[in-house]
C-alpha positions as CSV (number, residue, x, y, z in Angstrom):
1,M,172.8,91.2,187.5
2,Q,169.1,91.5,186.5
3,V,166.2,93.8,187.3
4,N,162.9,93.5,186.0
5,V,161.8,97.1,186.8
6,A,158.3,96.8,184.5
7,Q,156.2,97.6,187.9
8,L,158.6,100.6,188.2
9,L,157.9,101.8,184.5
10,K,154.1,102.1,185.3
11,E,154.9,104.4,188.5
12,L,154.6,108.1,188.4
13,V,158.1,110.4,187.9
14,G,160.7,109.7,191.0
15,S,159.3,106.5,192.7
16,S,162.0,104.4,193.8
17,R,163.3,100.8,194.2
18,T,166.2,99.8,196.3
19,Y,168.3,96.5,195.9
20,Q,170.9,94.7,198.2
21,L,173.5,92.8,195.5
22,G,175.8,90.3,196.6
23,E,176.5,88.5,192.9
24,V,179.3,87.3,191.1
25,V,180.1,89.2,188.4
26,D,182.9,89.2,185.7
27,V,184.6,93.0,186.9
28,T,187.1,93.1,184.0
29,G,185.5,91.4,180.8
30,E,188.1,88.6,180.9
31,G,186.5,86.0,182.5
32,D,187.6,87.5,186.0
33,D,184.6,86.5,187.8
34,Q,184.6,88.4,191.5
35,M,181.9,88.5,194.2
36,V,180.4,92.4,194.0
37,Q,178.2,93.6,196.7
38,G,176.3,96.6,197.6
39,E,173.1,98.4,197.1
40,V,171.5,99.6,194.0
41,R,169.1,102.1,193.5
42,L,166.2,102.5,191.2
43,V,164.5,106.0,190.5
44,R,161.6,106.2,187.6
45,T,163.0,109.1,185.5
46,R,161.1,111.1,182.5
47,R,162.8,109.2,180.2
48,G,163.6,105.8,182.3
49,I,165.3,104.3,184.9
50,L,168.2,106.2,186.8
51,V,170.1,103.4,188.4
52,K,172.5,104.5,191.3
53,G,175.0,102.0,192.8
54,E,177.5,102.0,195.3
55,L,179.1,98.2,195.2
56,R,182.7,97.0,197.1
57,A,184.2,93.9,195.1
58,Q,188.2,92.5,195.5
59,V,190.0,91.9,192.5
60,E,193.9,90.4,191.9
61,L,196.4,93.2,190.6
62,T,199.3,92.8,189.8
63,C,201.7,95.5,191.4
64,S,203.3,97.6,189.0
65,R,207.1,97.9,191.3
66,C,207.5,94.3,192.3
67,L,205.2,92.3,189.6
68,R,203.8,90.4,192.9
69,P,199.9,89.7,192.5
70,F,197.9,91.3,195.3
71,D,193.7,91.5,196.1
72,Y,193.1,95.2,196.0
73,P,189.5,96.3,197.1
74,L,187.8,98.5,195.4
75,A,185.0,101.1,195.8
76,I,182.1,101.0,192.8
77,N,180.1,104.2,192.7
78,F,178.1,104.6,189.4
79,E,175.1,106.5,188.1
80,E,173.4,105.4,184.8
81,E,170.2,106.0,183.0
82,Y,168.5,103.4,181.2
83,I,166.0,103.9,178.1
84,P,163.3,101.5,177.3
85,T,163.2,100.0,173.9
86,V,159.3,99.2,174.4
87,D,156.7,101.2,175.7
88,I,155.5,99.8,178.9
89,V,151.7,100.3,178.1
90,S,150.9,99.4,174.3
91,G,154.1,97.2,174.3
92,L,155.3,98.9,170.7
93,P,159.0,99.7,170.0
94,L,159.9,103.0,170.9
95,S,163.1,104.6,168.8
96,R,166.1,104.2,169.8
97,S,168.2,106.8,171.6
98,E,170.7,108.8,169.0
99,E,173.2,109.1,172.1
100,S,175.7,107.4,171.9
101,G,176.8,104.7,175.3
102,V,173.0,104.3,176.5
103,F,172.4,101.9,178.6
104,M,168.6,100.1,177.1
105,I,165.8,98.2,179.2
106,D,165.6,95.1,177.0
107,E,161.8,94.5,175.7
108,H,161.2,92.5,178.7
109,H,161.5,95.6,181.1
110,V,164.7,93.9,182.5
111,I,168.0,95.8,182.8
112,D,170.9,94.5,183.3
113,L,173.5,96.0,185.3
114,G,176.3,94.0,184.5
115,E,178.1,95.8,181.7
116,A,177.8,99.1,183.6
117,I,179.4,97.4,186.5
118,R,181.9,96.3,184.6
119,Q,183.1,99.5,182.8
120,Y,182.7,101.7,186.4
121,T,185.3,98.5,188.1
122,L,187.8,99.4,185.2
123,L,187.3,102.5,185.4
124,A,188.1,102.4,189.5
125,M,191.2,100.3,188.8
126,P,194.2,102.0,189.6
127,M,196.7,102.6,186.8
128,K,199.9,101.8,188.4
129,P,198.2,99.8,190.6
130,L,201.1,98.9,194.1
131,C,201.1,96.2,196.6
132,R,202.2,99.1,199.1
133,E,202.8,102.6,199.1
134,D,206.4,101.6,200.0
135,C,206.8,99.0,197.6
136,A,210.6,98.9,196.5
137,G,210.3,97.3,193.4
138,L,212.5,95.2,191.2
139,R,216.2,95.8,191.0
140,A,217.1,97.3,187.4
141,E,220.3,95.4,187.2
142,C,219.1,91.9,187.6
143,G,215.4,91.9,188.4
144,Q,215.8,90.9,192.1
145,N,213.1,92.0,194.6
146,L,214.1,94.7,196.9
147,E,211.7,93.6,199.6
148,G,212.5,91.2,202.2
149,E,216.2,88.8,201.7
150,A,219.0,90.3,201.8
151,L,220.5,91.0,198.1
152,D,222.9,89.2,196.6
153,S,225.3,92.0,195.3
154,S,228.0,89.5,194.3
155,S,226.2,88.1,191.4
156,W,225.8,91.6,190.0
157,V,227.6,92.5,186.8
158,M,227.5,96.1,185.7
159,D,226.5,96.8,182.2
160,P,229.7,97.4,180.5
161,R,229.1,100.2,178.6
162,W,228.3,102.3,181.8
163,S,232.4,101.6,182.6
164,E,233.7,104.5,181.6
165,L,231.3,106.6,184.3
166,S,232.5,104.0,187.0
167,K,236.0,105.1,186.4
168,L,235.1,108.7,186.9
169,L,233.3,108.2,189.9
170,Q,236.4,105.9,191.5
171,K,238.6,108.9,190.7
172,G,236.6,111.2,192.7
173,N,236.7,108.6,195.7
174,G,240.1,107.8,195.7
């Protein structure tokens, strides 16, 4: 996702452009290409170009309870300022910003949105994704999925380390 901003850099502060995006991007940095769609607005600032994006993507995640893969819709909202590396009028290199994590406009006056989208996508993903809010997960004793089918309790064997506690429960019920 690259945008040439040479014309915008020549305009007055406050000038803007809006672009509709619909491109395949590696949203996780692991070769996980996904379609990203939405709108990006570029605004000329005193220092460079402010990029505001409202994007949507669908990523495949693994449920943290039942370990099944599922599709998760993401809303990716980001706002970053890109700083030029070359003066638009003279073509001379500009001094690099001392700020860490600053996005740069390359020497051809092109903004690459891919890295910002990747970073904000990772931030938008849930830490413990769930396929459903009421996902029952896996049975701790045997790892059998608690969803759907009737569970086979005949194959379940109690951990012998809990046998003494089991005897106390049997005394209380008897």
